[in-house]
N, C-alpha and C positions, 0 to 999 in steps of 0.2 A: 455768184461769187466763187472763185476757184482757189482754195487754199493749196499751197505747196507743202507736201509732206512726202516721205518715202513712199506712200501709197495714194491712190485716189479713191474715195468712197464710190461705191457702186452707184451707177446711173448719173454721176456727175459728168459734166462735159457733154451731155446729151443734146447739144445744140444742132449738130449737124447729122447728115445722114450716112456718113461713112468716109473712109480715107480716099477722097479723091482730090487731086491737086487743085482744081477749080471747077465750078460747074461748066458744063459745056455750053458755050454761048459764043456769038460772033461780037458781043460787046466786051469792052475791056473789064477785068476783073474788078470788083467793087473796092474802093479805096477811101480812106479817111481824107476829109478836107484839109485837116491839119493834124500833125502828130509830133510830139516831142519825146525823144528818148534821151535819158540822162543816166549815167552810172549811179547805182545805189552807193551812197556814201558809207553806210554801215550795214553790211549784209548780215551781221549777227549769226544766228543759228541757221540761216538760210531760208527761214519761213517767210512766206510772202503771199500775195493774193492778186488775181485778176478779177476785175468787177466790171462787166458791161451793163449799162443801164441807160435808156432813153437816148440813145445815140452818142453816148460818151462811153469810152473805155479807159478804165484807170487800173494801172498795175503798179504794185510796189514790191520791190525787192524780188524780182522774178528773174529766173535764169532764162537764157535763150532757149535751152532744151525744153524747159516747161512751157514757154510760149508755143513752141512747135507742137508740143503734146496737146495743149489746149486748142490751138487753132484748127488742128486736123482730127480732134475728137478721138485721141489716142490714149492708151495707158502708158505709163513710163517704160515698161519692157518692150513696147512697140517702136520705140524711137532708138535707132542704132546710130551712134555717133563714133566714127573711127577715132583711134587714139590721137591722131595728129590734130583733130578738130575738137578734142574734149575741153581744152582750155577756153576756146571760144564759146562753146556751148554752155559752159558753167558760169560764164560772166553774168552778173546780176545788174538789173536795170530797173529804173522807175519810168513808166510810160503814161502819157497823157494824150489821148487821141479823141478827136471828134469828127463825127460823120457831118454831112452837109445838112441832114435833117434827122428827126428821130426815126430810127429804124429798129427792127427786132434784134434781139441779142445775137441770134444766129447770124444775121448779117454782119454784125460787128466783129464776129469771129472770122467770117470770110475776109474782112478788111484787115484783120490781124495777119492773115496768110499773106496778103499783098505787102503789107508793111514789112514782114520778115524777108520776103523776096527782094523787095526794093532797097531796103536800108542795109540789110546784112548780106545781100546777094546769095541768099540761101538757094541751093539747088539740091535735089534729092530724087530718089526713085523708090517705088515700092516693090517689094518682093515677098515671097513666103520663106520662112525659115523654121526649122524644127527647133522648138523651144520646149523646156520642161513645163509641164502642165499638171493640174489635177483634172483627170477626165472623169466626167459622169457618164456611166455606162449602165446598161441593162443587166441586173443580177437575175439569178435563177428564180427568185420569188416574184419577179415582174409579171403582171401589174398588181399592185397593192393600193387600195383606196382611190382609185380612178373611176369617175363617173361620167356618163355622157353630159356634155354642157347642157345646162338648163335653158340657155337662150344663146342666140347667135351674136350677142353684144361683144364688144371689143375685149381682147385679152386683158385681164386685170388681176393685180395682186394687192390684197388689202390685209392689214393687221387688225384682226377682229377684237382681240383682247390680249392682256397680259395678266395671268393668274397670280395668286398670292404667292406662289413659289418662284415667280420670275419666268415661267415658260410662256413664250409668245406663240399665240395662236394665229397662223397665217391661213388665208383662203386664196386659192387661185381659181379664177374663172376663165373658161375657154382658152387654157393655156397648155403649151406642150410641156412635158416633164422637164425639158431643158430650162424652163424658167427658174427652176430651183437653182441652177448653176449661178445665177445672179444673186439670189438671196444669200447663198453660203460662201460667196466671194468675200473675204474678210480682209480688213486692213492688216498689213503685216505679213500676209501669206507670201511666200517666196516665188509663187507662181500663179497664173490665172487659173480659175476653174472653168473648163469649157464642156460644152454639151456634145458628146459623140454617141448619144443613145441611138440615133438614126430614126427616133420616133417623131413622125410628123403630125400625128393625129393630135387633136386637142381635147382636153378633159376639164372637169371641175375636180378640184381635190384640195385637201388641207394638209398643213405641215405644222408640227408643234416644235418650236425651236427651243432647246434647253437653255437655262439661264447661264450667264457669265458673271462671275464675281471678279472684279479687277485684282483683288488681293490674291486670287489663285493663280495668276500669272497672265502672260500676254494673251490677247483675244485670239490671235492666230493659232496658238497652241490649243486653245479651247475648242475652236472650230475643228481642228484635225482630230482632237481626242474624243470630243463629245458630239459635235454636230454631224460629222460625216457618218459615224455609226448610226444615228438616228435616221438618217436618210435611207440608209440600207433597211433598217428595221421598219420604218413606217411606209416607205415607198416602194420597196423592191428595187431600188437603184443602188449602185455602188460608186464610190469615188476612189479612184487609184491613180497613183503617180506614174507618169509616163511622159513621152514627148509627142508633139503634134505640130503640124504645119500651122503657123500663125503669120498673118499679114503684118509686116513691119515697114517702117518708113526709114530708109537708109539715107544719112546725110552725106552728100557729095562734095559740097562747098559751103563754107560758112566764114564770113569775115569776122575777125576778132573784135572789131569795133564798128558801129553802124556808120552809115553815110551821114553827113551833117544834117541837122534838122532844117 
């Protein structure tokens, strides 16, 4: 299920392997057997959802921009819509689509790509743009707390416990320090957290995340004020604001209304 908010939680939309237009194949791109797209009658606060399940994709109150974001496994800041196309991208729709048979959810999202290109005549290109980021970099105290992996098992991050004070105790196995970038990417941050440590070796390590009390203010403020300093203190890494090249999808064409169902 994919909720629409000003942010996307970490590791959601992880259905696809990256921003490619379609898998390279001689066969036609996967498509729904049937699909109906209707304007949302009442968009309300703009919140909505995309839910793929068992060969069906149901979407309610979703903008075209968010559908693009979901279909290509992108964050909001990675979808660039020129001003002349913004009104089309911000239109909200309800979608009911059905595959010919039950297929994995990732396949349904590939079909959503086809639906967007067929019905909205979406065309686009990928490029890199320098965007504001929080960069995870090696600090002078690196490395701290890093151990040789205990085994060659797959990279893994687990929440071991939450103590009585609300501190979350995380364990990372066979992971690069850049895995922390995912953990500390918080809803509401005005930029992504990206790993530019350059460290490719993997380690076993732990990180204790300080607690957040909603009454104390926005989560994003807590992450910047409390979590980022703990990364430096515990791990010998530093988070700094800068710009960095980020892959983005640039919309070149988008019809304001879809072709008929």
